[in-house]
C-alpha positions in Angstrom: 49.3 -55.8 -30.4 47.5 -52.9 -28.6 44.9 -53.3 -26.1 42.5 -50.3 -25.2 41.1 -49.8 -21.6 38.6 -47.0 -21.7 40.4 -45.2 -24.5 43.9 -45.7 -22.8 46.1 -47.7 -25.3 48.3 -50.5 -23.6 50.6 -52.7 -25.2 50.9 -56.1 -23.5 54.3 -56.9 -25.4 57.3 -56.7 -23.3 60.0 -54.0 -24.0 63.9 -54.6 -23.4 65.1 -53.5 -20.1 67.0 -50.8 -21.9 64.0 -49.1 -23.4 60.9 -47.4 -22.2 57.6 -48.2 -23.7 56.9 -44.9 -26.0 53.2 -43.5 -25.4 52.5 -41.2 -28.1 49.0 -39.2 -27.5 46.5 -39.8 -30.2 42.9 -38.2 -30.4 40.6 -38.9 -27.6 43.3 -40.4 -25.4 44.2 -43.2 -28.0 47.5 -44.2 -27.7 50.2 -45.8 -30.3 52.8 -47.8 -29.1 56.4 -48.5 -30.6 58.2 -51.0 -28.7 60.8 -53.7 -29.3 59.7 -57.4 -28.9 61.1 -59.7 -26.3 60.5 -63.1 -28.0 57.1 -64.0 -26.5 53.9 -65.0 -28.4 51.2 -62.7 -29.0 49.3 -62.0 -26.0 45.6 -61.8 -25.3 43.8 -59.8 -22.6 40.1 -60.0 -21.1 38.3 -57.5 -22.5 36.8 -56.1 -19.4 36.1 -52.4 -18.5 37.7 -51.6 -15.0 34.9 -50.8 -12.7 36.5 -47.9 -11.2 36.4 -46.0 -14.6 32.9 -47.0 -15.1 32.1 -45.5 -11.8 33.6 -42.1 -12.3 31.0 -39.4 -13.5 32.8 -38.3 -16.6 34.6 -40.4 -19.7 38.5 -40.4 -18.8 39.0 -39.7 -22.6 37.7 -35.9 -21.4 40.4 -35.7 -18.7 42.9 -34.8 -21.5 46.6 -34.9 -19.8 45.5 -36.5 -16.7 44.5 -39.6 -18.6 47.7 -39.8 -20.2 49.4 -39.7 -16.8 48.4 -43.3 -16.4 51.5 -45.4 -16.5 52.1 -48.8 -17.5 54.2 -51.7 -16.2 54.8 -55.1 -17.8 55.3 -58.1 -15.5 56.4 -61.7 -16.2 54.2 -64.3 -14.6 56.4 -64.2 -11.3 55.5 -60.4 -10.9 59.0 -58.9 -12.0 59.2 -55.9 -14.1 59.9 -56.4 -18.0 59.1 -53.0 -19.3 57.5 -49.5 -18.1 56.1 -46.7 -20.0 57.3 -43.1 -19.9 54.3 -41.7 -17.9 55.1 -44.4 -15.2 58.8 -43.1 -15.2 57.2 -39.7 -14.6 54.7 -40.8 -11.8 57.4 -42.9 -9.7 60.6 -41.6 -10.6 62.0 -45.3 -11.3 63.8 -45.3 -14.5 63.7 -48.6 -16.5 67.3 -49.5 -15.6 66.4 -49.5 -11.9 63.3 -51.1 -11.8 63.3 -53.7 -14.8 64.1 -57.1 -13.3 62.7 -56.2 -10.0 59.4 -57.2 -8.4 56.5 -54.7 -8.4 55.9 -55.2 -4.9 58.6 -52.4 -4.4 56.0 -50.2 -5.2 54.1 -50.9 -2.0 54.4 -48.9 1.2 56.0 -51.1 4.1 52.6 -50.5 6.2 49.9 -51.1 3.1 48.8 -54.4 5.0 50.2 -54.9 8.6 49.9 -58.5 8.5 50.9 -59.2 4.8 54.3 -58.6 3.5 54.6 -56.7 0.2 55.8 -59.6 -2.1 52.6 -61.8 -0.8 50.1 -59.0 -1.3 51.7 -58.7 -4.9 51.1 -62.5 -5.3 47.6 -62.0 -4.3 46.8 -59.4 -6.5 48.1 -61.2 -9.4 46.7 -64.4 -8.6 43.1 -62.6 -8.5 43.7 -60.9 -11.7 44.6 -64.2 -13.4 41.8 -65.6 -12.0 39.0 -63.0 -12.5 40.7 -61.4 -15.7 41.4 -58.2 -14.0 41.9 -56.8 -10.5 41.5 -53.1 -9.2 42.7 -51.8 -6.1 43.1 -48.2 -4.8 45.5 -47.3 -2.3 48.9 -45.8 -1.5 52.0 -46.5 -3.7 55.7 -45.2 -3.4 57.7 -43.4 -5.6 61.5 -43.9 -5.8 62.4 -41.3 -3.4 59.7 -42.7 -0.7 56.9 -40.4 -1.2 53.4 -42.0 -1.3 50.8 -40.9 -3.7 47.2 -42.3 -4.1 46.8 -44.5 -6.9 43.9 -46.7 -8.6 45.9 -49.8 -9.9 44.5 -52.2 -12.7 46.2 -55.7 -13.0 45.4 -57.4 -16.2 46.6 -61.0 -17.3 48.3 -61.4 -20.8 47.6 -64.9 -22.1 48.8 -66.6 -25.4 46.7 -68.5 -27.9 46.3 -71.4 -25.6 45.4 -69.4 -22.9 48.7 -69.9 -21.3 49.7 -67.1 -18.9 52.7 -64.8 -20.5 52.8 -62.1 -17.7 50.6 -59.1 -16.4 50.0 -55.7 -17.3 49.6 -53.0 -14.5 47.8 -49.8 -15.5 49.0 -47.2 -12.4 46.9 -44.0 -12.4 47.7 -41.1 -10.1 44.5 -40.3 -8.5 45.6 -37.0 -7.5 45.8 -35.7 -11.4 42.4 -37.5 -12.1 40.8 -36.3 -9.1 41.8 -32.9 -9.5 40.6 -33.1 -13.1 37.5 -34.6 -12.1 36.9 -32.0 -9.3 37.2 -29.3 -12.1 34.8 -30.7 -14.5 32.2 -31.4 -11.1 32.7 -27.6 -10.1 32.1 -26.6 -13.9 28.8 -28.9 -13.8 28.0 -27.2 -10.6 28.6 -23.8 -12.0 26.7 -24.3 -15.3 23.7 -25.9 -13.1 23.6 -23.0 -10.7 23.4 -20.7 -14.0 20.9 -22.7 -15.7 18.6 -22.8 -12.5 19.0 -18.8 -12.1 17.9 -18.1 -15.5 14.6 -17.0 -15.2 13.7 -18.9 -18.5 12.7 -22.6 -18.5 15.7 -24.7 -19.8 15.0 -27.9 -21.9 17.6 -30.1 -23.6 16.7 -32.5 -26.1 18.8 -34.9 -28.2 18.5 -35.3 -32.1 15.5 -37.7 -31.7 13.6 -35.2 -29.9 14.1 -36.8 -26.4 14.2 -34.8 -23.4 17.6 -35.1 -21.6 17.4 -32.1 -19.1 14.4 -30.3 -17.6 15.2 -27.3 -15.4 13.3 -26.4 -12.3 11.8 -23.4 -14.0 10.7 -25.8 -16.6 8.9 -27.9 -13.9 7.2 -24.7 -12.6 6.2 -23.7 -16.1 4.7 -26.9 -17.4 3.8 -28.5 -14.4 5.7 -31.7 -14.9 8.6 -33.0 -12.5 11.9 -33.6 -14.3 11.6 -37.5 -13.9 8.2 -37.6 -15.5 9.5 -36.2 -18.8 13.2 -36.8 -19.0 13.5 -39.7 -21.7 10.2 -38.7 -23.4 9.6 -36.9 -26.8 9.6 -33.0 -26.0 6.3 -32.8 -28.1 4.6 -33.7 -24.8 4.9 -30.4 -24.1 3.2 -28.9 -27.4 -0.4 -28.5 -28.1 -1.9 -30.2 -31.3 -1.1 -29.8 -34.2 2.5 -29.0 -33.5 2.8 -32.0 -31.4 2.5 -34.5 -34.3 4.6 -32.2 -36.6 7.7 -31.7 -34.5 9.5 -34.9 -35.3 9.1 -34.0 -39.0 10.6 -30.4 -38.2 13.5 -32.1 -36.3 14.2 -34.5 -39.3 13.9 -32.0 -41.9 16.5 -29.6 -40.1 18.8 -32.6 -39.6 18.6 -33.4 -43.4 19.1 -29.9 -44.8 20.3 -27.8 -42.0 18.2 -25.1 -42.7 17.3 -23.1 -39.6 13.9 -21.8 -39.1 14.0 -21.3 -35.3 17.3 -22.2 -34.0 19.3 -19.0 -33.3 16.5 -17.0 -34.3 13.9 -17.4 -31.8 10.0 -17.0 -32.0 6.6 -17.0 -30.0 4.9 -20.3 -29.9 2.3 -22.2 -28.0 3.4 -24.7 -25.4 0.9 -27.1 -23.3 1.1 -27.5 -19.6 0.5 -30.9 -17.5 -3.1 -30.1 -17.0 -3.7 -29.5 -20.7 -3.9 -25.7 -20.5 -2.1 -24.1 -23.6 -0.1 -20.9 -23.0 2.2 -18.4 -25.4 5.9 -18.6 -24.9 9.0 -17.0 -26.3 11.3 -20.2 -27.5 15.2 -19.5 -28.4 17.0 -22.6 -29.2 20.8 -23.4 -29.1 22.6 -26.2 -30.8 25.4 -28.0 -29.5 27.6 -31.2 -30.7 29.4 -33.4 -28.3 31.2 -35.9 -30.2 28.9 -37.5 -32.9 25.8 -36.7 -31.0 23.6 -33.4 -31.2 21.8 -31.5 -28.2 19.2 -28.7 -28.7 18.7 -26.5 -25.7 15.5 -24.5 -25.4 15.2 -21.4 -23.6 11.6 -20.8 -22.9 9.8 -17.6 -21.2 6.1 -17.8 -20.3 4.6 -14.9 -22.0 1.0 -15.1 -20.3 1.8 -12.1 -17.8 3.2 -10.2 -20.8 0.1 -10.7 -22.8 -2.0 -9.8 -19.7 -0.1 -6.8 -19.2 -0.5 -5.5 -22.9 -4.3 -6.3 -22.8 -4.1 -4.1 -19.4 -2.4 -1.3 -21.4 -4.4 -1.3 -24.5 -7.4 -1.0 -22.1 -5.8 1.9 -20.3 -4.6 3.4 -23.7 -8.4 3.1 -24.6 -9.5 4.9 -21.4 -6.8 7.6 -21.8 -7.7 8.1 -25.4 -11.5 8.7 -24.2 -10.2 11.1 -21.5 -8.4 12.8 -24.1 -11.6 13.4 -26.2 -13.6 14.6 -23.6 -10.6 17.1 -22.5 -10.8 18.2 -26.2 -14.6 18.6 -26.2 -14.4 20.7 -23.1 -11.9 23.1 -24.9 -14.4 23.5 -27.9 -17.4 24.2 -25.6 -17.3 27.9 -26.0 -16.4 27.8 -29.8 -19.2 25.1 -30.4 -21.8 27.2 -28.6 -21.1 29.9 -31.1 -21.5 27.8 -33.9 -24.5 26.1 -32.8 -26.1 29.5 -32.3 -25.6 30.4 -36.1 -28.2 27.6 -37.5 -30.6 28.1 -34.3 -30.6 31.7 -34.9 -31.4 31.4 -38.7 -34.2 28.7 -37.6 -35.7 31.4 -35.4 -35.8 34.5 -38.0 -37.2 31.8 -40.8 -39.9 31.0 -38.4 -40.6 34.2 -37.4 -40.9 35.7 -41.1 -43.2 32.5 -41.6 -45.4 33.7 -39.0 -45.7 37.3 -40.1 -46.6 35.8 -43.8 -49.4 33.8 -42.2 -51.0 36.6 -39.9 -50.7 39.0 -43.0 -52.8 36.4 -44.9 -51.0 36.9 -48.0 -51.6 34.2 -50.3 -48.9 35.6 -52.7 -46.5 34.8 -50.0 -46.9 31.0 -50.1 -43.7 30.2 -52.2 -41.8 32.7 -49.9 -43.2 31.1 -47.2 -42.2 27.5 -48.4 -38.9 28.5 -49.2 -38.4 30.1 -45.6 -39.6 26.8 -44.0 -37.2 25.0 -46.4 -34.1 27.0 -44.9 -35.2 26.8 -41.5 -35.3 23.0 -41.8 -31.7 23.1 -43.6 -30.4 24.9 -40.5 -31.8 22.8 -38.2 -30.1 19.5 -39.9 -26.8 21.4 -39.8 -27.3 21.7 -36.0 -28.0 18.4 -35.9 -24.9 17.3 -37.7 -22.7 19.3 -35.4 -24.2 17.6 -32.4 -24.0 13.9 -34.4 -20.6 14.4 -34.9 -19.8 15.7 -31.3 -21.6 12.6 -30.0 -19.6 10.2 -32.2 -16.2 12.0 -31.3 -16.9 11.5 -27.6 -18.3 8.0 -27.8 -16.4 5.4 -25.8 -16.6 2.0 -27.4 -14.6 -0.8 -29.1 -11.8 0.0 -31.8 -13.5 -0.9 -35.1 -11.5 -0.8 -38.4 -13.3 -0.7 -41.6 -12.7 0.7 -45.2 -13.2 4.6 -44.8 -13.4 7.1 -47.4 -10.3 9.7 -46.9 -12.0 12.7 -48.0 -14.9 11.9 -45.4 -12.4 11.4 -42.7 -10.7 14.8 -43.4 -13.6 16.8 -43.8 -15.6 15.6 -40.9 -12.5 16.3 -38.7 -11.8 19.6 -40.4 -15.6 20.5 -39.7 -14.8 20.1 -35.7 -11.5 21.4 -35.8 -12.5 24.9 -37.5 -15.3 25.6 -35.3 -14.9 29.1 -33.9 -12.0 29.5 -36.3 -13.9 31.8 -39.1 -12.9 34.8 -37.6 -9.4 34.4 -37.3 -8.4 35.1 -40.9 -7.1 31.6 -41.4 -6.7 30.1 -44.9 -7.8 26.6 -45.2 -7.0 24.3 -47.9 -7.6 20.6 -48.5 -5.5 18.9 -51.5 -6.6 15.2 -51.6 -5.0 12.8 -53.7 -8.0 11.0 -55.7 -5.5 8.0 -55.7 -5.5 7.6 -52.2 -9.3 7.4 -51.6 -9.7 4.7 -48.9 -7.8 3.6 -46.0 -8.5 0.8 -43.4 -8.9 2.6 -40.1 -10.9 3.2 -36.9 -12.7 6.3 -38.1 -13.0 7.9 -34.6 -9.6 7.5 -33.7 -8.1 8.7 -37.0 -10.3 11.7 -36.9 -9.2 12.4 -33.4 -5.6 12.3 -34.6 -6.6 14.7 -37.5 -8.6 16.7 -35.0 -5.6 17.2 -32.8 -3.1 18.1 -35.6 -5.4 20.8 -36.9 -6.3 22.1 -33.9 -2.6 22.5 -32.7 -1.7 24.1 -36.2 -4.5 26.7 -35.4 -3.0 27.5 -32.2 0.4 27.7 -33.7 -0.7 30.4 -36.0 -2.6 32.5 -33.4 0.4 35.2 -33.4 1.4 35.0 -37.2 0.8 37.6 -39.7 0.3 34.8 -42.3 -2.3 31.9 -41.3 -2.6 29.3 -44.0 -3.5 25.5 -42.9 -3.1 23.0 -45.3 -4.3 19.1 -45.1 -3.3 17.1 -48.0 -3.0 13.4 -48.7 -1.0 11.1 -51.3 -0.4 8.0 -52.3 3.4 7.0 -51.6 5.3 4.6 -53.5 5.3 2.0 -50.7 1.4 1.7 -50.7 0.6 3.6 -47.8 -1.4 7.0 -47.6 0.3 10.1 -46.1 -1.7 12.4 -44.6 0.1 16.0 -43.9 -1.0 18.8 -42.0 0.8 22.2 -42.6 0.9 25.5 -40.8 2.8 28.9 -41.3 3.4 29.3 -37.4 6.7 29.9 -35.9 8.1 26.2 -36.1 9.6 24.2 -33.6 13.0 23.9 -32.1 15.3 20.9 -32.9 15.2 19.6 -29.3 11.6 19.8 -28.9 11.0 18.2 -32.5 13.1 15.5 -31.2 11.1 14.9 -28.3 7.5 15.9 -29.4 5.8 12.6 -29.1 7.1 11.6 -26.1 4.5 11.9 -23.0 4.3 15.0 -21.3 6.5 17.0 -23.8 4.9 20.2 -25.3 5.7 23.7 -26.9 2.5 25.1 -25.6 2.6 27.3 -22.3 -0.4 25.6 -20.7 -0.4 22.2 -22.6 -0.3 18.7 -20.7 1.9 16.9 -23.5 -0.2 14.0 -23.9 -2.2 14.9 -27.1 0.6 14.0 -29.6 1.7 11.0 -27.6 -1.7 9.4 -28.0 -1.6 10.4 -31.7 1.4 8.2 -32.0 0.0 5.3 -30.2 -3.3 5.4 -32.3 -1.1 5.7 -35.7 1.3 2.9 -34.7 -1.5 0.7 -33.7 -2.9 1.0 -37.2 0.4 0.0 -38.6 1.7 3.4 -39.7 4.1 6.2 -38.3 3.9 9.5 -37.5 6.5 12.4 -37.6 7.0 16.0 -37.9 9.1 18.3 -40.1 9.8 21.9 -41.1 7.5 23.8 -43.5 9.4 24.9 -46.3 7.7 28.3 -46.3 7.9 28.5 -42.7 6.0 26.7 -39.9 5.5 22.8 -39.1 4.2 20.1 -40.8 2.8 17.0 -38.8 2.6 13.9 -41.1 1.4 10.2 -40.7 0.8 7.1 -42.8 -2.1 4.6 -42.8 -2.4 1.8 -45.1 -4.1 2.3 -48.3 -7.0 -0.2 -49.5 -9.3 -0.2 -52.3 -13.1 0.2 -51.6 -13.6 -3.6 -52.2 -11.5 -4.2 -49.1 -8.3 -5.4 -51.1 -4.9 -4.0 -50.0 -3.3 -1.9 -52.5 
């Protein structure tokens, strides 16, 4: 018959004096015993877990070899040794031949109790065990060679079916091994706790029922709860509705199917503080299995400050974009003056001609007068359009994305970019794909990108013999509209091309290097991308993509 004390199996049956009880380690510290019978009847043991094992911070089954170092003695009712285990021999140095038949008091140091002899002390321990069902004492014991070691000794009576006393079993545990193992575990626990507390993220551990088992200090700071307020409660207390009501269902689905949607992946979710305030957070979950129990540890980062920083960066980017437009306007001022002078001069000429006709009083000139007035009005409208485009371009307001005509975007941007370029001998061509007729975009921002790319192309071709600017669009297979601005300038070096969209990188002698960086920010904010490549016929091609949309607002 095998009895188990906190995972250590003990056989109360006696062994012959010429044999040592065989203790073969099984899983989790269980032992199987092969021992000869002494002829005594089947014994019974009081099933009570020794209190010293209950007080340990860890289960002795987790101590591995240290738990296996606990030795076993079998005693008759008088306290004489009838059998020993192999671990006992290793701990004390007493062989079966030397100790069987002698009283177990030989293990007691002479000075263990100054006023009580060792045999009387053994009798007291056996009597207490027989009466209470077990007896525990912690103190020094002697090895065969006289050395002392700190031991915890559990004494348990062995009784027969009629409750008669057949003898005793003593479990002798060398505290040096167990304490060392416990100290190692405590050190590891302290190290792990220090690591958890040093992690900037909040750490929350739950079991498979969703009950909070651990709550770090950072978690206390993020959620506003003290650990003792939430440990033992469902983790859904940290979530706002409707996630709070759904979380247990999510957990049950994972336990049933094993399908991972958050574990090991991470995602952005919303948490709820003790005061009821919601906040964005990044959640990463790790799963651990201890025995038959699953635990889930969540690492949580509060994204509130990151979101504020992103909003601030967007505001700064918007301001930088506005400044960039004003800078571009300043660069175009002289050319715009020339452009506006043309319609204004035409208006003045037409009106002067009308005045002459009126002064001459020539009735036959009425038709000519009307025609001159109409042409003057057309030129006034042209000047007004130029001014309106400039006003919209410089306007500082919220980004508003709408369904925009690709042709109109290109033509209006081209009208501004080509101001003053008429006398430079530049051949301009627009090649627009009718299948890519509309995009969802902020008109002013995308026109700024086109304007910047076209003006860069014009500047790059200033010293070229052949000056050809081509602006084209096409519908890509992935559903995006691709815009291409090509020039026949000298081109770019590979080094400059690889860094061209970084801030303060430029190929211009007097450029600031922010224009293309702003273009990239605008395009990427629209969900597209921008790049540069060499033109087949010489020069450079800048291209970017925007999402195509049909006129009714449905994504292509």
